[in-house]
C-alpha positions as CSV (number, residue, x, y, z in Angstrom):
1,M,0.0,0.0,0.0
2,S,1.4,3.4,-1.0
3,L,0.4,6.9,-0.4
4,Q,0.5,9.4,-3.3
5,V,0.8,12.8,-1.8
6,L,-0.1,14.6,-5.0
7,R,-3.4,12.7,-5.3
8,L,-4.2,13.5,-1.7
9,R,-3.4,17.1,-2.3
10,Q,-5.8,17.2,-5.2
11,D,-8.6,15.8,-3.0
12,H,-7.6,18.2,-0.3
13,G,-7.9,21.1,-2.6
14,G,-4.3,22.0,-2.4
15,G,-2.6,24.8,-4.3
16,E,0.5,25.0,-6.4
17,E,2.8,22.0,-6.7
18,R,6.0,22.3,-4.8
19,R,9.4,20.5,-5.1
20,S,10.4,18.4,-2.1
21,G,13.4,19.8,-0.3
22,G,15.3,18.8,2.8
23,E,14.1,16.6,5.6
24,E,13.8,17.6,9.3
25,R,13.3,15.0,12.0
26,R,12.1,15.9,15.5
27,C,11.8,13.3,18.3
28,G,8.7,13.7,20.5
29,G,8.4,10.8,22.9
30,G,8.9,7.1,22.9
31,A,6.7,4.0,23.3
32,D,9.7,1.7,23.2
33,A,13.5,1.9,23.3
34,S,14.0,2.0,19.5
35,D,16.6,4.6,18.4
36,W,15.9,5.7,14.9
37,S,17.7,9.0,15.1
38,R,21.2,9.0,13.9
39,G,23.7,9.2,16.8
40,S,21.1,10.2,19.4
41,S,19.2,8.5,22.2
42,A,15.5,7.7,21.5
43,G,13.3,10.6,22.5
44,G,16.0,13.2,22.1
45,A,15.4,16.4,20.3
46,T,17.7,15.8,17.3
47,E,17.2,17.2,13.8
48,N,18.7,15.6,10.7
49,R,18.6,17.4,7.4
50,V,18.9,15.1,4.3
51,R,19.6,16.5,0.9
52,P,17.0,15.4,-1.8
53,R,18.0,12.4,-3.8
54,A,17.3,11.9,-7.5
55,A,14.2,9.8,-8.1
56,D,15.9,7.2,-10.3
57,A,15.2,3.5,-10.3
58,Q,18.2,2.7,-8.0
59,G,17.1,5.4,-5.5
60,R,13.4,4.2,-5.5
61,A,14.4,0.6,-5.1
62,S,16.7,1.2,-2.2
63,A,14.0,3.3,-0.5
64,G,11.5,0.4,-0.9
65,L,9.3,2.4,-3.3
66,P,7.5,0.9,-6.3
67,L,9.4,1.3,-9.5
68,Q,7.9,3.2,-12.4
69,G,6.3,1.0,-15.0
70,V,6.8,-2.2,-12.9
71,K,3.7,-4.3,-12.2
72,H,3.6,-5.4,-8.5
73,P,1.5,-8.3,-7.4
74,A,-1.4,-7.8,-5.1
75,G,-1.5,-9.2,-1.6
76,R,-2.1,-13.0,-1.5
77,K,-5.5,-14.0,-0.1
78,D,-7.2,-17.2,0.7
79,A,-10.7,-18.3,-0.5
80,S,-12.4,-16.2,2.2
81,G,-10.5,-13.1,1.1
82,R,-8.2,-13.0,4.1
83,F,-4.5,-12.1,3.6
84,V,-2.1,-15.0,3.9
85,N,1.6,-15.2,4.5
86,P,3.3,-15.7,1.1
87,W,6.3,-17.6,2.4
88,P,5.7,-21.4,2.1
89,T,8.1,-22.1,5.1
90,W,5.9,-20.2,7.5
91,N,3.7,-22.0,10.0
92,F,1.3,-20.6,12.6
93,P,2.8,-21.2,16.0
94,S,1.0,-23.6,18.3
95,Y,-1.0,-22.2,21.2
96,I,1.4,-23.9,23.6
97,T,4.3,-22.0,22.0
98,I,2.5,-18.7,22.3
99,L,1.6,-19.4,25.9
100,R,5.2,-20.3,26.7
101,L,6.5,-17.1,25.1
102,F,4.2,-15.0,27.2
103,L,4.8,-16.8,30.5
104,M,8.5,-17.9,30.3
105,E,10.3,-15.7,27.8
106,K,12.7,-13.3,29.5
107,N,12.8,-9.6,28.8
108,H,15.9,-9.0,26.7
109,S,15.1,-5.3,25.8
110,N,17.5,-3.9,28.4
111,V,15.1,-1.0,29.0
112,P,15.6,0.5,32.5
113,S,12.8,-0.1,35.0
114,S,13.7,3.0,37.0
115,K,11.7,6.1,36.1
116,E,14.7,8.3,36.9
117,V,16.9,6.4,34.5
118,L,14.2,6.3,31.9
119,D,13.8,10.1,32.2
120,K,17.5,10.5,31.4
121,E,17.9,7.8,28.8
122,L,14.5,8.0,27.1
123,P,13.0,11.4,27.9
124,V,9.5,12.4,26.7
125,L,9.7,15.8,25.1
126,E,6.7,18.1,24.5
127,P,6.2,18.4,20.7
128,F,6.6,21.9,19.3
129,F,3.0,22.0,18.0
130,V,1.5,21.9,21.6
131,R,2.6,25.5,22.1
132,S,2.6,26.6,18.4
133,P,-0.3,24.7,16.6
134,E,-0.6,27.4,14.1
135,S,2.9,26.6,12.7
136,V,1.9,23.1,11.6
137,G,1.6,22.7,7.9
138,S,3.5,25.8,7.1
139,V,6.6,24.1,5.9
140,A,7.4,26.0,2.7
141,S,9.3,23.1,1.1
142,G,10.8,19.8,2.1
143,L,9.6,17.7,5.0
144,R,9.2,18.0,8.8
145,V,8.7,14.8,10.8
146,T,7.7,14.7,14.5
147,W,8.1,11.4,16.3
148,L,5.2,10.8,18.7
149,G,6.4,7.4,20.0
150,H,6.6,3.9,18.5
151,A,5.3,4.1,14.9
152,S,3.2,7.3,15.5
153,V,4.7,10.1,13.4
154,L,3.3,13.5,12.4
155,V,4.4,14.3,8.8
156,E,4.2,17.8,7.3
157,M,4.8,17.9,3.6
158,D,3.5,20.4,0.9
159,G,0.9,21.8,3.2
160,L,-0.5,18.4,4.2
161,V,-0.4,17.0,7.7
162,V,-0.4,13.2,7.9
163,L,-0.5,11.1,11.1
164,T,0.8,7.5,10.9
165,D,-0.3,4.6,13.1
166,P,-1.6,6.7,16.0
167,M,-1.3,5.1,19.3
168,F,-2.2,7.1,22.4
169,S,-3.2,4.3,24.8
170,Q,-1.0,2.9,27.6
171,R,-1.3,-0.7,26.5
172,A,-1.3,-2.4,23.1
173,S,-4.1,-4.8,23.8
174,P,-7.9,-5.4,23.4
175,M,-8.1,-5.1,27.2
176,W,-7.0,-2.0,29.0
177,M,-5.7,-3.8,32.1
178,L,-3.7,-6.5,30.3
179,G,-1.2,-6.7,27.5
180,P,2.1,-5.0,26.6
181,K,2.5,-1.7,28.3
182,R,4.5,1.1,26.8
183,Y,7.7,2.2,28.5
184,R,7.0,5.9,28.0
185,G,3.7,7.6,27.7
186,P,2.7,9.6,24.6
187,P,4.2,13.1,24.4
188,C,0.8,14.7,23.9
189,S,-2.9,13.8,23.9
190,V,-5.3,13.6,21.0
191,E,-6.8,16.9,22.2
192,Q,-3.3,18.5,21.9
193,L,-2.8,17.5,18.3
194,P,-2.8,20.2,15.6
195,R,-5.0,19.9,12.5
196,V,-4.5,16.6,10.8
197,D,-5.6,16.0,7.2
198,A,-5.1,12.2,7.0
199,V,-4.3,9.2,9.1
200,L,-2.3,6.3,7.5
201,I,-2.7,2.9,9.1
202,S,0.0,0.4,8.1
203,H,-1.5,-2.8,9.6
204,T,-3.9,-4.0,12.3
205,H,-1.6,-5.0,15.2
206,Y,-2.8,-3.4,18.4
207,D,0.3,-1.2,18.7
208,H,-0.6,0.3,15.3
209,L,-4.4,0.3,15.3
210,D,-5.8,1.2,18.6
211,L,-9.6,1.4,19.0
212,A,-9.5,4.1,21.8
213,T,-7.2,6.3,19.7
214,V,-9.3,5.8,16.5
215,T,-12.5,6.8,18.4
216,A,-10.8,9.8,20.0
217,L,-9.5,11.0,16.7
218,N,-12.9,10.6,15.0
219,R,-14.6,12.5,17.9
220,R,-12.0,15.3,17.5
221,F,-11.9,15.7,13.7
222,G,-15.0,13.9,12.4
223,S,-15.5,13.5,8.7
224,D,-12.9,16.2,7.9
225,L,-10.2,13.5,8.7
226,R,-9.4,11.1,5.9
227,W,-8.3,7.6,6.8
228,L,-6.1,5.5,4.5
229,V,-6.3,1.9,5.7
230,P,-5.3,-1.7,4.5
231,L,-7.8,-3.7,2.4
232,G,-10.4,-5.4,4.5
233,L,-10.6,-2.8,7.2
234,L,-13.3,-0.6,5.8
235,D,-16.2,-2.2,7.7
236,W,-14.3,-2.1,11.0
237,M,-13.6,1.6,10.5
238,H,-17.2,2.3,9.6
239,G,-18.2,0.4,12.8
240,T,-16.2,2.9,14.9
241,G,-18.0,5.8,13.3
242,C,-15.3,6.9,10.8
243,Q,-16.8,7.7,7.4
244,N,-14.1,9.3,5.3
245,V,-12.2,6.0,4.8
246,I,-10.2,4.7,1.8
247,Q,-8.9,1.1,1.8
248,L,-6.0,0.1,-0.4
249,D,-4.4,-3.2,-1.4
250,W,-0.6,-3.6,-1.6
251,W,1.0,-1.2,-4.2
252,E,-2.4,0.4,-4.9
253,N,-2.5,4.2,-4.9
């Protein structure tokens, strides 16, 4: 599944076309101990500027983008329409294996349990838009990215504001009292978010698709918010009250 910004800008009623420039990354807060910033601790306020790269075949391939003129296969599905794992060597783990992993597997994450150490090693920083919401979407050219923890990222590009895999709950689970709990809370609440034009959902794991967060976003923005979701999720989204939903298959745009 891919997102075409130009198409979204047309639907949004955007103005002139702009050329993509540099990239700015801002770290907001962390839901885990992943360190995606170059040379910085997760949750730190580090900015990296990347020069634009020519959109040739080699650059697109290395970036994981679909090549121009190349036909990509759709996702594999079974007779009932459900997506299936395309690798023949894959087998669904037994319930005994799953239970053993939950009950007996040790925590190898090396994430500190002390709040004082966490505050030092993985600080939660207030995003800039909490105090300056009017500045969001005003990036003249290029890209500004604000990390909101785990896979939640606020992307500003060509006047559009896109939120990826929003997760503002404390646990990634269908039950609020059980399931994996985040190491660090979200750096802001749904109510503190600036305007958001679209939400992109990559897949349906609980740490990427959270019912409480979806409901809160729909209550906050209503039908003005466009949802881009994987194929098969349309009915579920409508069941939560979201109406402005587009579902896409792999490589579809």
